[in-house]
Each structure stands twice: as structure tokens, then as C-alpha cells.
TIKOLZA-213472 format. One record per residue: residue in three letters; residue number from 1; x, y, z of N, C-alpha, C, O in turn. Coordinates in steps of 0.05 Angstrom, whole numbers, plus 5000, padded with zeros to 4 digits. Atoms other than C-alpha are relative to their C-alpha. Layout:
REM residues N
[r 'ALA' NUM [X Y Z] [X Y Z] [X Y Z] [X Y Z]],
...
***
This chain:
REM residues 206
[r 'MET' 1 [5017 4976 5000] [5000 5000 5000] [5018 5025 5000] [5037 5027 5016]],
[r 'SER' 2 [4984 4976 5002] [5028 5066 4980] [4994 5018 5023] [4972 5020 5034]],
[r 'SER' 3 [5003 4983 4977] [5040 5115 5035] [4987 5026 4991] [4990 5035 4969]],
[r 'LEU' 4 [5013 4975 5006] [5000 5178 5040] [5019 5022 5008] [5031 5021 5030]],
[r 'VAL' 5 [4982 4977 4994] [5038 5243 5037] [4982 5024 5006] [4966 5033 4989]],
[r 'LEU' 6 [5015 4976 4992] [5008 5301 5075] [5015 5025 4991] [5039 5028 4996]],
[r 'THR' 7 [4988 4975 5009] [5020 5368 5045] [4988 5023 5015] [4964 5023 5022]],
[r 'SER' 8 [5010 4976 4987] [5013 5435 5078] [4986 5018 4980] [4987 5014 4956]],
[r 'SER' 9 [5016 4982 5018] [4969 5490 5052] [5018 5016 4982] [5010 5026 4961]],
[r 'SER' 10 [4982 4984 5017] [5031 5525 5025] [5008 4985 4975] [5018 4998 4956]],
[r 'ASP' 11 [4992 5015 5023] [5042 5468 4976] [4979 5003 4978] [4985 4997 4954]],
[r 'HIS' 12 [5020 4998 5020] [4977 5481 4940] [5003 5026 4984] [5012 5046 4996]],
[r 'PRO' 13 [4997 4975 5016] [4976 5532 4883] [4982 5022 5011] [4959 5017 5017]],
[r 'THR' 14 [5015 4977 4990] [4953 5600 4905] [4982 5011 4978] [4991 5016 4955]],
[r 'ILE' 15 [5019 4988 5020] [4891 5626 4869] [5003 5030 5001] [4999 5042 5022]],
[r 'PRO' 16 [4996 4971 5000] [4905 5697 4848] [4974 5015 5005] [4953 5008 4994]],
[r 'THR' 17 [5023 4983 4996] [4858 5749 4874] [4998 5020 4978] [5016 5023 4962]],
[r 'GLU' 18 [5005 4982 5022] [4828 5802 4829] [5021 5023 4999] [5028 5032 4978]],
[r 'LYS' 19 [4982 4978 5000] [4877 5855 4851] [5028 4993 4990] [5044 5010 4984]],
[r 'HIS' 20 [4975 5009 5010] [4936 5812 4828] [4999 4994 4970] [5019 4988 4958]],
[r 'GLN' 21 [5002 5007 5028] [4909 5799 4758] [5008 5024 4983] [5000 5047 4988]],
[r 'GLY' 22 [4992 4979 5018] [4941 5838 4702] [5021 5018 5012] [5030 5015 5035]],
[r 'ALA' 23 [4980 4981 4991] [4990 5895 4707] [4988 5020 5019] [4964 5025 5017]],
[r 'PRO' 24 [5011 4979 4982] [4983 5948 4761] [4989 5024 4984] [4998 5029 4961]],
[r 'PRO' 25 [5013 4978 5015] [4940 6008 4741] [5020 5021 4990] [5018 5031 4968]],
[r 'PHE' 26 [4981 4979 5008] [4999 6057 4740] [5017 4991 4977] [5026 5008 4961]],
[r 'VAL' 27 [4985 5010 5022] [5037 6012 4693] [4984 5002 4974] [4995 5009 4953]],
[r 'CYS' 28 [5017 4999 5023] [4978 6008 4645] [4998 5029 4990] [5000 5034 4966]],
[r 'LYS' 29 [5003 4972 5007] [4969 6084 4646] [5027 5011 4989] [5027 5026 4970]],
[r 'PHE' 30 [4974 4992 5010] [5044 6095 4637] [5005 4990 4972] [5016 5004 4955]],
[r 'GLY' 31 [4997 5011 5027] [5044 6049 4577] [4984 5016 4979] [4993 5021 4957]],
[r 'MET' 32 [5016 4984 5018] [4987 6089 4545] [5012 5027 4996] [5012 5038 4973]],
[r 'ILE' 33 [4988 4974 5003] [5022 6154 4559] [5025 4999 4981] [5028 5017 4964]],
[r 'VAL' 34 [4977 5003 5018] [5086 6129 4525] [4991 4996 4971] [5002 5008 4953]],
[r 'PHE' 35 [5011 5003 5027] [5045 6106 4465] [4990 5026 4989] [4995 5032 4965]],
[r 'LEU' 36 [5011 4975 5009] [5010 6173 4460] [5023 5020 4994] [5020 5036 4975]],
[r 'LEU' 37 [4977 4983 5006] [5077 6209 4463] [5012 4993 4973] [5020 5011 4958]],
[r 'SER' 38 [4990 5008 5026] [5101 6168 4404] [4982 5009 4978] [4991 5017 4956]],
[r 'GLU' 39 [5019 4990 5020] [5037 6186 4367] [5002 5030 4996] [5000 5040 4974]],
[r 'ALA' 40 [4997 4971 5001] [5047 6259 4384] [5025 5007 4983] [5024 5027 4968]],
[r 'MET' 41 [4976 4995 5016] [5117 6256 4354] [4994 4995 4970] [5004 5010 4953]],
[r 'LEU' 42 [5007 5006 5028] [5088 6225 4291] [4984 5022 4988] [4990 5031 4965]],
[r 'PHE' 43 [5016 4978 5010] [5035 6278 4283] [5017 5026 4998] [5013 5041 4979]],
[r 'ALA' 44 [4984 4977 5001] [5086 6332 4299] [5018 5000 4975] [5023 5021 4962]],
[r 'GLY' 45 [4984 5002 5025] [5130 6306 4242] [4984 5006 4975] [4994 5019 4957]],
[r 'LEU' 46 [5017 4995 5023] [5072 6307 4193] [4993 5029 4998] [4994 5041 4976]],
[r 'ILE' 47 [5008 4972 5001] [5049 6376 4213] [5025 5018 4994] [5023 5037 4979]],
[r 'GLY' 48 [4976 4985 5005] [5121 6402 4213] [5007 4999 4970] [5016 5019 4959]],
[r 'GLY' 49 [4994 5003 5028] [5132 6374 4143] [4981 5017 4983] [4989 5029 4963]],
[r 'TYR' 50 [5020 4984 5015] [5068 6408 4119] [5007 5030 5002] [5006 5044 4982]],
[r 'LEU' 51 [4993 4972 4997] [5090 6475 4148] [5025 5008 4984] [5027 5030 4973]],
[r 'VAL' 52 [4975 4995 5016] [5159 6470 4115] [4993 5003 4971] [5002 5021 4958]],
[r 'LEU' 53 [5008 4998 5028] [5127 6456 4048] [4984 5026 4994] [4987 5038 4973]],
[r 'ARG' 54 [5016 4976 5004] [5079 6513 4057] [5017 5026 5000] [5013 5043 4983]],
[r 'MET' 55 [4983 4976 4999] [5132 6564 4076] [5019 5001 4977] [5028 5023 4969]],
[r 'ALA' 56 [4981 5000 5023] [5177 6542 4019] [4986 5006 4974] [4999 5011 4954]],
[r 'SER' 57 [5015 4994 5025] [5121 6554 3968] [4995 5030 4998] [4989 5043 5017]],
[r 'ALA' 58 [5005 4972 5005] [5113 6622 3936] [4971 5007 5005] [4965 5029 5014]],
[r 'GLN' 59 [5029 4996 4994] [5037 6615 3940] [4988 4974 5009] [4998 4952 5003]],
[r 'TRP' 60 [5012 5024 4988] [4992 6567 3977] [4969 5003 4998] [4958 5022 5009]],
[r 'PRO' 61 [4989 5024 5013] [4959 6527 3949] [5016 5007 4975] [5010 5027 4962]],
[r 'PRO' 62 [4983 4993 5022] [5012 6525 3895] [4986 4997 4973] [4993 5011 4954]],
[r 'THR' 63 [5015 5003 5025] [4962 6502 3841] [4975 5018 5001] [4960 5017 5020]],
[r 'PRO' 64 [5023 4982 5000] [4910 6555 3822] [4974 4985 4995] [4974 4962 4986]],
[r 'ASN' 65 [5027 5009 5006] [4835 6545 3816] [4993 4974 5015] [4977 4958 5006]],
[r 'LEU' 66 [5008 5022 4983] [4831 6494 3872] [4977 5009 5018] [4975 5032 5025]],
[r 'PRO' 67 [5023 4992 4983] [4767 6492 3914] [5009 5008 5028] [5029 4997 5039]],
[r 'ALA' 68 [4994 4991 4973] [4768 6528 3980] [4991 4979 5020] [4970 4966 5016]],
[r 'LEU' 69 [5008 5019 4979] [4766 6486 4043] [4976 5010 5015] [4974 5034 5021]],
[r 'PRO' 70 [5025 4992 4985] [4698 6487 4079] [5006 5006 5029] [5002 4989 5046]],
[r 'LYS' 71 [4992 4993 4973] [4720 6524 4141] [4976 4999 5020] [4979 4988 5042]],
[r 'ILE' 72 [5023 5000 4981] [4650 6533 4171] [4990 4972 5005] [4985 4965 5028]],
[r 'LEU' 73 [5009 5028 4996] [4628 6461 4159] [5019 4985 5018] [5011 4971 5037]],
[r 'THR' 74 [4980 5014 4984] [4693 6434 4187] [5002 5012 5028] [5008 4997 5048]],
[r 'GLY' 75 [5001 4988 4974] [4689 6484 4244] [4978 4988 5018] [4982 4983 5041]],
[r 'CYS' 76 [5022 5012 4985] [4621 6456 4264] [5007 4971 5007] [5001 4961 5028]],
[r 'ASN' 77 [4992 5027 4995] [4650 6386 4257] [5021 4999 5023] [5021 4980 5039]],
[r 'THR' 78 [4980 4998 4978] [4707 6407 4304] [4986 5003 5027] [4994 4991 5046]],
[r 'LEU' 79 [5016 4997 4975] [4656 6429 4356] [4987 4973 5008] [4985 4967 5032]],
[r 'VAL' 80 [5011 5027 4994] [4624 6360 4350] [5020 4982 5014] [5014 4968 5033]],
[r 'LEU' 81 [4979 5017 4988] [4690 6326 4365] [5007 5010 5028] [5012 4993 5046]],
[r 'ILE' 82 [4995 4989 4973] [4703 6373 4424] [4978 4991 5019] [4983 4984 5042]],
[r 'ALA' 83 [5022 5009 4984] [4634 6356 4450] [5002 4971 5008] [4994 4963 5030]],
[r 'SER' 84 [4996 5029 4994] [4650 6282 4445] [5020 4996 5022] [5018 4978 5039]],
[r 'SER' 85 [4980 5002 4979] [4711 6293 4489] [4988 5007 5027] [4994 4995 5047]],
[r 'LEU' 86 [5013 4993 4975] [4668 6328 4541] [4981 4978 5009] [4978 4972 5033]],
[r 'ALA' 87 [5019 5022 4993] [4617 6271 4537] [5016 4976 5012] [5006 4964 5031]],
[r 'PHE' 88 [4985 5022 4988] [4672 6220 4551] [5010 5007 5028] [5012 4990 5045]],
[r 'HIS' 89 [4993 4992 4973] [4695 6261 4610] [4977 4995 5019] [4982 4987 5042]],
[r 'MET' 90 [5023 5006 4983] [4624 6254 4637] [4998 4970 5005] [4988 4961 5026]],
[r 'VAL' 91 [4999 5029 4995] [4632 6178 4628] [5018 4994 5023] [5010 4979 5041]],
[r 'GLU' 92 [4981 5005 4979] [4693 6179 4672] [4989 5009 5027] [4993 4996 5048]],
[r 'VAL' 93 [5012 4989 4975] [4658 6223 4724] [4978 4981 5010] [4977 4976 5034]],
[r 'SER' 94 [5022 5017 4991] [4597 6178 4725] [5009 4974 5012] [4999 4965 5032]],
[r 'VAL' 95 [4990 5025 4991] [4636 6114 4733] [5013 5003 5028] [5010 4986 5045]],
[r 'LYS' 96 [4987 4995 4974] [4678 6143 4790] [4980 5007 5022] [4987 5005 5046]],
[r 'ASN' 97 [5021 4995 4980] [4613 6163 4824] [4982 4977 5004] [4961 4979 5017]],
[r 'GLY' 98 [5016 5025 4996] [4586 6092 4821] [4979 4995 4980] [4963 4977 4984]],
[r 'LYS' 99 [5020 5004 5021] [4543 6099 4759] [5012 4985 4976] [5036 4982 4975]],
[r 'SER' 100 [4990 5016 5023] [4548 6060 4694] [5012 5018 4978] [5031 5010 4965]],
[r 'GLY' 101 [4990 4983 5021] [4559 6119 4647] [4993 4991 4972] [5005 5000 4953]],
[r 'ARG' 102 [5006 5011 5026] [4527 6080 4590] [4989 5021 4981] [4995 5021 4957]],
[r 'ARG' 103 [5011 4980 5018] [4487 6138 4563] [5021 5020 4989] [5020 5027 4966]],
[r 'TRP' 104 [4978 4982 5009] [4548 6183 4560] [5018 4986 4980] [5028 4998 4961]],
[r 'LEU' 105 [4984 5015 5020] [4586 6127 4525] [4986 4999 4973] [4999 5003 4952]],
[r 'PHE' 106 [5015 5001 5026] [4531 6121 4473] [5001 5027 4987] [5004 5029 4962]],
[r 'LEU' 107 [4999 4973 5011] [4531 6197 4464] [5028 5005 4987] [5030 5017 4966]],
[r 'THR' 108 [4973 4997 5010] [4607 6196 4454] [5003 4985 4973] [5014 4996 4954]],
[r 'ILE' 109 [4999 5015 5025] [4600 6142 4401] [4985 5014 4978] [4994 5016 4955]],
[r 'LEU' 110 [5017 4985 5020] [4545 6182 4366] [5015 5025 4990] [5015 5030 4966]],
[r 'LEU' 111 [4986 4976 5009] [4586 6246 4365] [5025 4993 4984] [5031 5007 4964]],
[r 'GLY' 112 [4977 5008 5015] [4649 6211 4342] [4993 4990 4972] [5007 4996 4953]],
[r 'SER' 113 [5009 5009 5026] [4611 6177 4286] [4991 5023 4983] [4995 5023 4958]],
[r 'THR' 114 [5009 4976 5015] [4580 6244 4266] [5024 5015 4989] [5023 5024 4966]],
[r 'PHE' 115 [4976 4987 5010] [4650 6273 4260] [5011 4985 4975] [5018 4998 4956]],
[r 'LEU' 116 [4990 5016 5023] [4671 6216 4214] [4982 5004 4976] [4992 5006 4953]],
[r 'CYS' 117 [5018 4996 5023] [4609 6225 4171] [5004 5028 4988] [5003 5031 4964]],
[r 'GLY' 118 [4995 4973 5010] [4623 6300 4166] [5026 5001 4984] [5027 5015 4964]],
[r 'GLN' 119 [4975 5000 5015] [4694 6287 4144] [4997 4985 4974] [5008 4993 4954]],
[r 'ALA' 120 [5005 5014 5025] [4670 6236 4093] [4986 5017 4980] [4991 5017 4956]],
[r 'TYR' 121 [5014 4982 5018] [4622 6287 4065] [5018 5021 4989] [5017 5028 4965]],
[r 'GLU' 122 [4981 4980 5009] [4677 6339 4062] [5018 4989 4978] [5023 5002 4958]],
[r 'TRP' 123 [4983 5013 5020] [4723 6291 4025] [4986 4996 4973] [4997 5002 4952]],
[r 'THR' 124 [5016 5004 5025] [4668 6274 3975] [4996 5026 4986] [4998 5027 4961]],
[r 'HIS' 125 [5004 4973 5012] [4654 6348 3964] [5025 5009 4986] [5024 5019 4963]],
[r 'LEU' 126 [4975 4991 5011] [4727 6364 3952] [5008 4984 4975] [5019 4994 4956]],
[r 'TYR' 127 [4994 5017 5023] [4735 6305 3905] [4984 5009 4975] [4996 5011 4953]],
[r 'HIS' 128 [5016 4991 5023] [4678 6329 3861] [5007 5028 4991] [5002 5036 4968]],
[r 'GLU' 129 [4991 4973 5007] [4707 6399 3863] [5028 5000 4987] [5037 5021 4978]],
[r 'GLY' 130 [4974 5002 5014] [4774 6374 3836] [5024 4999 5018] [5046 5004 5009]],
[r 'LEU' 131 [4977 5003 4981] [4817 6364 3899] [5000 4972 5011] [4981 4963 5023]],
[r 'TRP' 132 [4998 5027 4990] [4842 6295 3915] [5030 4994 5005] [5047 5011 5001]],
[r 'PHE' 133 [4972 5007 4993] [4906 6257 3934] [5019 5006 4977] [5040 5017 4982]],
[r 'HIS' 134 [4982 4996 5023] [4935 6261 3864] [4994 5026 4985] [5006 5031 4964]],
[r 'LEU' 135 [5007 4975 5013] [4904 6328 3847] [5009 5023 5019] [5008 5020 5043]],
[r 'GLY' 136 [4992 4977 4983] [4929 6396 3871] [5028 4999 5009] [5036 5015 5026]],
[r 'GLY' 137 [4971 5001 4993] [5002 6376 3876] [5004 4992 5029] [4989 4976 5040]],
[r 'ILE' 138 [4993 5007 4972] [5034 6372 3944] [4979 5010 5020] [4977 5000 5042]],
[r 'TYR' 139 [5021 4990 4983] [4977 6413 3973] [4978 4979 5005] [4970 4974 5027]],
[r 'GLY' 140 [5021 5020 4997] [4925 6360 3959] [5009 4975 5015] [4995 4965 5032]],
[r 'SER' 141 [4990 5024 4987] [4968 6301 3980] [5005 5004 5029] [4998 4987 5045]],
[r 'SER' 142 [4995 4995 4972] [4990 6333 4045] [4975 5004 5016] [4973 4994 5039]],
[r 'PHE' 143 [5025 4995 4986] [4920 6355 4063] [4985 4973 5006] [4976 4969 5028]],
[r 'PHE' 144 [5014 5025 4996] [4889 6286 4053] [5015 4980 5017] [5003 4964 5031]],
[r 'VAL' 145 [4985 5017 4983] [4946 6250 4086] [4996 5007 5030] [4992 4990 5047]],
[r 'LEU' 146 [5003 4991 4973] [4940 6292 4149] [4972 4995 5011] [4969 4983 5032]],
[r 'THR' 147 [5027 5004 4991] [4864 6291 4154] [4993 4970 5000] [4978 4961 5017]],
[r 'GLY' 148 [5006 5028 5001] [4861 6218 4133] [5013 4984 5022] [5001 4966 5034]],
[r 'PHE' 149 [4986 5014 4979] [4913 6195 4183] [4986 5005 5027] [4983 4987 5043]],
[r 'HIS' 150 [5015 4994 4975] [4875 6231 4238] [4973 4986 5000] [4964 4976 5020]],
[r 'GLY' 151 [5026 5014 5002] [4809 6202 4213] [5002 4971 5008] [4984 4960 5020]],
[r 'VAL' 152 [4996 5028 4992] [4837 6132 4221] [5002 4998 5031] [4991 4979 5042]],
[r 'HIS' 153 [4998 5000 4971] [4854 6149 4293] [4973 5004 5013] [4967 4992 5034]],
[r 'VAL' 154 [5027 4996 4989] [4783 6174 4305] [4984 4974 4997] [4970 4967 5016]],
[r 'LEU' 155 [5014 5025 5004] [4755 6110 4276] [5008 4979 5021] [4991 4966 5032]],
[r 'ILE' 156 [4991 5019 4980] [4798 6068 4322] [4989 5008 5027] [4981 4991 5043]],
[r 'GLY' 157 [5011 4991 4975] [4776 6111 4380] [4970 4994 5004] [4962 4986 5025]],
[r 'VAL' 158 [5029 5006 4998] [4702 6102 4364] [4996 4970 5005] [4979 4962 5020]],
[r 'LEU' 159 [5002 5029 4995] [4713 6026 4361] [5007 4993 5028] [4995 4975 5040]],
[r 'LEU' 160 [4992 5005 4972] [4748 6027 4428] [4977 5008 5019] [4972 4994 5039]],
[r 'ILE' 161 [5022 4991 4983] [4691 6067 4459] [4976 4981 4997] [4962 4976 5017]],
[r 'LEU' 162 [5021 5020 5004] [4641 6018 4428] [5006 4975 5016] [4987 4963 5028]],
[r 'TRP' 163 [4992 5023 4983] [4680 5962 4462] [4994 5005 5029] [4984 4988 5043]],
[r 'CYS' 164 [5006 4993 4972] [4675 5999 4528] [4970 4999 5005] [4961 4990 5026]],
[r 'PHE' 165 [5029 4999 4997] [4600 6010 4517] [4989 4972 5003] [4972 4967 5020]],
[r 'LEU' 166 [5010 5027 4999] [4587 5936 4503] [5008 4986 5026] [4992 4971 5037]],
[r 'ARG' 167 [4992 5012 4975] [4627 5914 4563] [4984 5011 5024] [4978 4996 5042]],
[r 'GLN' 168 [5015 4988 4979] [4590 5962 4607] [4970 4991 5000] [4958 4988 5021]],
[r 'VAL' 169 [5029 5009 5002] [4521 5941 4581] [4997 4972 5009] [4978 4966 5024]],
[r 'PHE' 170 [5004 5029 4995] [4531 5866 4586] [5014 4990 5025] [5004 4971 5037]],
[r 'PHE' 171 [4985 5011 4978] [4582 5857 4641] [5005 5020 5023] [5014 5013 5045]],
[r 'ARG' 172 [4995 4979 4980] [4585 5924 4680] [5030 4997 5009] [5036 4995 5033]],
[r 'SER' 173 [4972 5005 4995] [4661 5917 4674] [5013 5023 5015] [5033 5019 5030]],
[r 'PHE' 174 [4987 4977 4989] [4678 5988 4697] [4985 5010 5025] [4961 5017 5023]],
[r 'THR' 175 [5012 4991 4974] [4665 6007 4770] [5018 5021 5012] [5038 5030 5001]],
[r 'GLN' 176 [4984 4981 4985] [4691 6056 4821] [5028 4990 5005] [5047 5006 5005]],
[r 'GLN' 177 [4974 5011 4994] [4748 6009 4837] [5016 4991 4975] [5040 4990 4976]],
[r 'HIS' 178 [4987 5011 5024] [4763 5982 4767] [4991 5015 4975] [4970 5010 4965]],
[r 'HIS' 179 [5006 4985 5024] [4765 6030 4709] [5025 5009 4985] [5026 5029 4972]],
[r 'VAL' 180 [4974 4993 5013] [4837 6029 4683] [4997 5001 4970] [5007 5019 4957]],
[r 'ALA' 181 [5003 5001 5029] [4818 6008 4613] [4984 5024 4990] [4990 5035 4969]],
[r 'LEU' 182 [5016 4977 5007] [4765 6062 4610] [5016 5026 5001] [5014 5042 4983]],
[r 'ASP' 183 [4983 4977 4998] [4815 6114 4633] [5020 5002 4976] [5025 5024 4965]],
[r 'ASN' 184 [4981 5000 5022] [4865 6093 4579] [4986 5007 4973] [4997 5022 4957]],
[r 'VAL' 185 [5016 4993 5023] [4811 6097 4525] [4994 5030 5000] [4995 5043 4980]],
[r 'GLY' 186 [5005 4972 4997] [4795 6166 4552] [5024 5017 4993] [5022 5037 4979]],
[r 'LEU' 187 [4976 4986 5007] [4867 6188 4546] [5004 5001 4970] [5011 5021 4958]],
[r 'TYR' 188 [4997 5001 5029] [4869 6165 4474] [4980 5018 4986] [4988 5033 4968]],
[r 'TRP' 189 [5020 4984 5013] [4804 6200 4457] [5005 5030 5003] [5002 5045 4984]],
[r 'HIS' 190 [4993 4972 4996] [4824 6266 4488] [5024 5008 4983] [5025 5031 4973]],
[r 'PHE' 191 [4976 4994 5017] [4891 6262 4452] [4991 5004 4971] [5001 5023 4958]],
[r 'VAL' 192 [5009 4997 5028] [4856 6252 4385] [4986 5026 4996] [4989 5039 4975]],
[r 'ASP' 193 [5014 4975 5002] [4812 6312 4398] [5019 5024 5000] [5016 5043 4984]],
[r 'ILE' 194 [4981 4978 4998] [4870 6357 4417] [5016 5002 4973] [5021 5024 4963]],
[r 'VAL' 195 [4986 5000 5025] [4908 6336 4354] [4984 5013 4978] [4994 5028 4961]],
[r 'TRP' 196 [5017 4988 5021] [4848 6355 4311] [4998 5030 5002] [4997 5044 4982]],
[r 'VAL' 197 [5000 4971 4997] [4846 6425 4341] [5024 5012 4987] [5022 5033 4974]],
[r 'PHE' 198 [4976 4991 5013] [4918 6434 4318] [4998 4998 4970] [5005 5017 4955]],
[r 'LEU' 199 [5002 5004 5029] [4903 6406 4249] [4981 5020 4988] [4986 5032 4967]],
[r 'TYR' 200 [5019 4981 5011] [4842 6449 4240] [5011 5029 4999] [5007 5044 4980]],
[r 'THR' 201 [4988 4974 4999] [4881 6511 4260] [5021 5003 4977] [5021 5024 4964]],
[r 'VAL' 202 [4979 4999 5020] [4939 6495 4213] [4989 4998 4972] [4998 5014 4954]],
[r 'LEU' 203 [5010 5005 5027] [4900 6470 4153] [4979 5019 4991] [4978 5027 4967]],
[r 'TYR' 204 [5023 4985 5008] [4838 6513 4154] [5001 5030 5007] [4991 5047 4993]],
[r 'ILE' 205 [5001 4973 4990] [4851 6577 4194] [5024 5016 4991] [5021 5039 4981]],
[r 'LEU' 206 [4976 4985 5007] [4923 6598 4182] [5001 5006 4970] [5020 5019 4961]],
***
């Protein structure tokens, strides 16, 4: 008969508690900040290149008879994006106060999608007016690269917020104690909004 071996409680595998799962909150937030800094450098390089090309040109746009950019329409679209950032801030406030914040999440998704639809309409209008990636020389290509690159970031942000919304609706994943992922999505969304304010100023106002 085989002998029985008694093991102490320390020999059994320890079941991790919720607070030990995943990386610590400050590590997650630090990682997002580093990522956003790299994105800021990328946008700074693109905007800086645009400004160099603009200052080196005798006239801007260099090709005559190009359609004017819709400043008022895009200005209204800019206000929509700023409103979406304020709506997401209300999401964070609601969650930290013990509420779900689902309505504010839905409003943020709606406003972000409205911005994308407005930009798609603007692109379609400019295309029919004769301004596109391969039209208008360096002016057209730089304009669509800058706005298009930012538009991709907005689309990713809307998808991330939709992911937060679905998690909150079905699982109530974000609470007063656990909202690190929500905070990181918020950092990303506010960053995207700030970048657009710079782009709108450089491309449409100056």
C-alpha cells in the first residue's frame, strides 16, 4: 500500500485574487502615455513637414483654381468632436461616482461617428470639386494624408469606445474600483481631439 503524503496548505497553488490579475494600474496608464507620446511625435513630424512645404512655396495652394476648404462646415465638425471629448469626460465622472455611464458612452459614440460622417462628406465634396490625393500637387496630397491619418485614429477611438460600451452594458466591467481600461481609452480619445484642434488651425485657419 502506497504511503499517504500530507501536504501543507503552502504546497497548493495560490489562486490569484482580482487585485493581482494583470499589470498594476499605474503601469497600464504609463504604457498608454508612452504610446501617445510616440503618436504625438508622429503627428508633429507630419504637421512640421506640411508647414515646411507651405513656407517654401511662393503661393499656397501652389496650384491655382483649387476649391476652398469648407471652414465653417469643418468648424462645426470640430465642435462636435470637442463635445464628444466632454461627453467621455462625463463617462469617467459617472463611473467614478458609482454609475454606469452608458448613456454618456453612447453619446460619445454618436458624436464621434458624426465627426467621421462629416469628414467623409467633406472629402466627397472636395473630390467632386477637383481636389484629391493626386490632384492639387503637394497641397492635395499633404491635406488628405493629414486629415486621413487623423480620421483613422478617430475610427479606432470610436471602436474602442464601442467596446467599452458593450462591456458596460453586458458585464458592467467598469466600476469605482476598476476603470483602468476606461481611463486609457479616455486618454486616447482626448489626445485625438487635441490633435484635431491643431490640424484644423493649421490647415483651415492659418
